[in-house]
C-alpha positions in Angstrom: -0.2 -15.6 -22.1 -3.5 -14.9 -20.5 -5.7 -16.6 -18.1 -8.2 -16.6 -15.2 -5.5 -16.4 -12.2 -5.9 -18.6 -9.0 -4.7 -17.7 -6.1 -5.7 -20.7 -3.9 -1.6 -22.0 -4.1 0.2 -19.3 -3.2 1.7 -17.8 0.1 -0.6 -15.3 0.0 -4.0 -17.3 -0.3 -2.2 -19.3 2.8 -2.4 -16.2 5.0 -4.0 -17.6 8.3 -7.2 -16.1 9.9 -6.0 -13.5 12.6 -9.6 -13.9 14.9 -12.5 -12.0 15.0 -11.5 -8.3 16.3 -13.3 -4.5 15.8 -11.4 -1.3 15.8 -11.5 -0.1 19.5 -11.6 3.3 18.7 -14.3 5.2 21.5 -16.4 7.5 20.6 -15.7 9.7 23.4 -11.9 9.7 21.7 -12.0 9.7 18.2 -12.4 13.1 16.6 -15.5 13.3 14.6 -14.2 13.4 10.5 -14.9 16.0 8.6 -18.4 16.4 7.0 -18.2 14.7 3.1 -19.2 17.4 1.3 -16.0 19.2 1.5 -12.5 18.9 -0.5 -10.9 15.8 0.9 -7.5 16.9 2.4 -6.0 13.6 3.0 -3.7 11.9 -0.1 -2.7 8.3 -0.6 1.5 9.0 0.0 2.1 4.6 -1.0 1.7 1.5 -0.6 4.9 -0.6 1.3 5.3 -4.4 -0.5 7.9 -6.0 1.4 10.5 -8.1 -0.7 12.9 -10.6 -1.0 15.7 -8.6 -2.9 15.4 -4.9 -4.9 16.3 -7.2 -7.8 13.6 -9.2 -8.2 11.3 -6.2 -7.6 12.8 -4.4 -10.1 12.6 -7.0 -12.9 9.0 -7.9 -11.5 8.0 -4.0 -12.1 9.8 -3.6 -15.2 8.1 -6.5 -17.1 4.8 -4.9 -16.0 6.1 -2.0 -17.7 7.0 0.4 -14.9 10.2 2.6 -14.9 11.5 2.0 -11.7 13.4 4.6 -9.6 17.5 3.8 -8.9 17.7 1.7 -5.4 17.9 3.9 -2.2 19.2 2.7 1.3 17.4 3.4 4.4 19.3 4.6 7.7 18.0 1.7 9.6 18.8 -1.7 7.6 16.3 -1.3 4.5 16.3 0.2 0.8 13.8 0.6 -1.7 13.2 0.8 -6.0 10.1 3.0 -6.0 7.7 3.3 -8.5 6.5 7.0 -8.8 2.8 7.7 -10.8 1.9 11.0 -12.2 -0.9 11.0 -9.4 1.5 11.8 -6.2 1.5 7.6 -5.0 4.0 5.6 -5.5 5.1 1.9 -5.0 7.9 0.9 -2.3 9.1 -2.1 -2.7 10.8 -2.8 0.7 14.2 -5.4 0.6 16.5 -6.0 4.0 19.8 -4.3 2.6 21.7 -4.6 5.9 20.5 -7.1 8.4 22.9 -6.0 11.2 21.2 -2.3 11.2 18.0 -3.5 10.6 18.3 -5.5 13.7 20.2 -2.6 15.2 17.2 -0.7 14.9 14.3 -2.6 16.0 16.1 -3.1 19.3 16.1 0.8 19.6 12.3 0.5 19.2 12.0 1.6 15.4 8.1 0.9 14.7 9.4 0.8 11.2 11.7 -2.0 11.4 9.5 -4.1 13.9 6.5 -4.0 11.7 8.2 -5.2 8.7 9.9 -7.8 10.9 6.3 -9.2 11.9 5.5 -9.1 8.4 8.1 -11.1 7.5 7.9 -13.6 10.1 4.3 -13.8 9.5 3.9 -14.3 5.6 7.3 -14.1 4.1 9.5 -12.0 2.5 6.5 -10.9 0.0 3.7 -9.1 -0.2 1.9 -6.0 0.6 2.5 -4.8 4.3 1.3 -1.1 4.7 -0.8 1.7 3.4 0.9 5.6 3.7 -0.9 8.7 3.4 0.8 12.1 3.3 0.6 15.0 6.0 1.5 18.3 6.8 2.1 17.6 10.4 2.9 14.2 11.8 3.3 14.6 14.9 0.0 16.1 15.1 -1.2 13.0 13.7 0.8 10.9 16.2 -1.0 12.9 18.8 -4.4 11.9 17.3 -3.5 8.4 17.2 -2.7 7.8 20.4 -5.8 9.8 21.9 -8.0 7.7 19.7 -6.1 4.6 20.7 -4.8 3.3 17.8 -1.2 4.4 17.7 1.3 1.8 16.4 4.4 3.1 18.4 6.5 6.4 18.5 7.2 8.7 15.2 10.0 8.5 13.1 12.4 11.0 11.8 15.1 9.9 8.9 17.1 11.2 6.1 18.0 9.0 2.9 19.9 10.4 -0.1 17.7 11.1 -3.7 18.9 10.4 -7.1 16.4 11.4 -9.7 15.8 9.9 -13.3 19.0 12.0 -14.9 21.5 11.3 -12.2 21.4 14.2 -9.7 21.4 13.4 -5.8 19.7 15.1 -3.5 19.1 14.1 0.5 15.0 13.7 1.4 14.1 13.5 4.8 10.9 12.4 6.4 8.8 12.1 9.6 6.2 9.4 9.7 3.3 8.9 12.7 2.5 4.8 12.7 -1.4 3.4 13.7 -2.8 -0.1 13.2 -6.1 -1.8 14.0 -6.0 -4.7 16.7 -4.6 -7.8 16.1 -3.2 -6.8 12.7 -0.3 -9.0 12.8 2.6 -7.1 10.5 -0.2 -5.2 8.5 0.0 -1.1 9.8 -0.4 2.4 8.1 1.5 5.7 8.8 1.2 9.2 7.7 4.4 10.6 5.9 5.6 14.2 6.2 8.2 15.6 4.0 10.7 17.8 5.6 12.9 18.2 3.1 12.2 17.7 -0.5 15.1 18.0 -3.0 14.7 20.2 -5.8 15.3 17.4 -8.1 11.9 16.1 -9.8 10.6 13.2 -10.6 10.5 13.9 -13.9 11.0 10.7 -16.7 10.3 8.4 -13.7 6.3 9.2 -13.5 6.0 8.0 -17.1 5.5 4.3 -17.7 5.3 2.0 -20.5 2.0 0.5 -19.6 0.3 3.8 -19.6 -0.3 3.8 -15.9 -1.2 7.3 -14.2 -2.6 6.6 -10.9 -3.7 4.7 -8.3 -7.3 4.2 -8.2 -8.3 2.2 -5.1 -6.9 0.0 -1.9 -8.3 -3.1 -1.3 -8.2 -4.6 2.1 -10.5 -7.8 2.3 -11.8 -8.2 5.8 -14.6 -10.3 6.9 -16.7 -7.5 8.7 -15.5 -4.4 7.1 -17.4 -2.3 9.3 -15.2 -3.5 12.0 -12.3 -1.2 10.7 -14.7 1.7 9.4 -14.3 3.6 12.6 -10.0 2.5 12.2 -10.5 4.4 8.7 -12.1 7.5 10.1 -9.6 7.5 13.2 -6.4 7.3 10.9 -7.0 9.1 8.2 -9.5 12.3 9.8 -11.8 11.7 7.2 -15.4 10.0 6.7 -16.0 6.3 5.5 -18.9 5.3 3.4 -21.4 2.6 3.2 -22.4 2.2 -0.8 -23.3 -1.6 -0.6 -23.0 -4.1 1.7 -20.1 -5.7 2.6 -18.0 -2.9 1.7 -16.6 0.4 3.2 -14.7 3.4 1.1 -12.6 5.9 2.4 -12.4 8.5 0.1 -9.3 10.3 -0.3 -8.3 13.2 -2.4 -6.4 10.5 -4.8 -7.6 7.3 -4.2 -10.4 5.3 -2.6 -9.1 3.0 0.5 -11.6 -0.1 0.2 -12.4 -2.9 2.7 -14.9 -5.3 1.4 -15.6 -9.1 2.1 -14.0 -11.6 0.2 -17.4 -12.7 -1.1 -17.3 -8.9 -2.6 -13.7 -9.5 -4.1 -14.5 -12.5 -5.5 -17.7 -10.8 -7.5 -15.8 -8.0 -8.8 -12.5 -9.4 -9.1 -13.0 -12.5 -9.9 -10.5 -14.2 -7.6 -10.8 -17.0 -4.7 -10.0 -16.1 -1.3 -9.9 -18.5 1.5 -12.7 -16.5 3.7 -11.8 -16.9 7.6 -13.5 -15.1 10.3 -11.6 -12.1 11.5 -9.3 -12.2 8.2 -7.5 -8.8 7.3 -5.7 -8.4 4.6 -4.0 -6.0 2.3 -4.9 -7.8 -0.9 -5.1 -5.2 -4.3 -3.8 -2.0 -6.0 -6.1 -0.9 -8.6 -4.4 1.1 -11.2 -5.9 4.1 -13.5 -4.5 2.9 -17.1 -4.5 5.0 -20.4 -5.1 2.0 -22.4 -6.6 -0.9 -21.7 -6.2 -3.0 -24.9 -2.7 -1.8 -25.6 -1.7 -2.9 -22.1 -3.4 -6.3 -23.1 -1.1 -6.4 -26.2 2.1 -6.0 -24.0 1.1 -8.3 -21.5 0.6 -10.8 -23.7 3.7 -10.3 -25.8 6.3 -10.2 -22.5 4.0 -13.4 -21.2 2.9 -12.1 -18.6 0.0 -14.3 -17.0 -3.1 -12.0 -16.3 -7.1 -12.6 -16.7 -9.5 -9.9 -18.2 -12.7 -9.0 -15.4 -14.9 -6.9 -16.5 -12.8 -4.8 -18.7 -10.0 -4.5 -16.3 -6.4 -6.4 -16.3 -5.8 -8.6 -13.1 -2.0 -9.7 -12.6 -1.8 -12.2 -9.8 1.2 -11.4 -7.2 4.6 -13.2 -7.8 8.0 -12.4 -6.8 8.7 -9.0 -6.4 4.6 -7.8 -6.6 3.5 -8.7 -3.5 0.0 -7.6 -4.1 -2.8 -8.2 -6.7 -2.5 -5.4 -9.5 -5.4 -4.5 -11.2 -5.3 -2.2 -14.8 -8.6 -0.8 -15.1 -8.6 2.3 -17.7 -9.0 6.1 -16.8 -11.8 8.0 -17.6 -9.6 11.0 -18.6 
């Protein structure tokens, strides 16, 4: 069942504005980003999508044609059921599995749980809370974040079990370094270093019936995108671009982070958002898809609410899908 989605009545559309803000990154403290003409080293690692429960998230993502990995538990009370893409990025639906463990971790200063708690208290259990880049050295990133004045707290190291599509199990270890713009409430950014990688591959987990192969773009809304340009540069150690008015792009090795005004968002994707002064919102994830016509047919058969906009398929948020999903046909 296709139609033009309106987010006016959704919980995400009712998020309050955060007041006028600028990313206060001083010129003398921010390392100059590398030149635009060199190879982009930073890549999108994953997107964190809080959800009330992994069962709901799994059902929604499978209905959209994604292959969803087995549930996995963190040692600090949360768990996920990830969607892995062949470009190396992935979605992380995140639920509270053990509230007692999560509260203990928060009391101990676990930044990941602290930010997740603030997000859920502010927006509810469904949404899009964090953007994550890959890194080879989380400690170096943390030192850079502190120096630039954008650190969101101390780094976090942890390990968790991993099970591939064939049921083989291994242990994966990670170290995270956190950053956030001023007054971003529960929204945050971090880099993820894989300390120990299982030999078991993702294999069939990266193949999806909807034809999605990767993440093309992350869309962030702000009343004044230029206010966030300094933060993006300092966080990524890359250099942003301004190609059109009302929009700032940060090009990564496998995707683009775009900060745009709500008006630009409405113009590009045909979706209305409440334009509030100083608003900051992780709004949409744009996927590369092999065959839009085939996907449109799949969604119609499954009665997925969607809209066609300039050749793209737009799917509004739903329980288990905390962001707008945009599907664009790949040029490959």
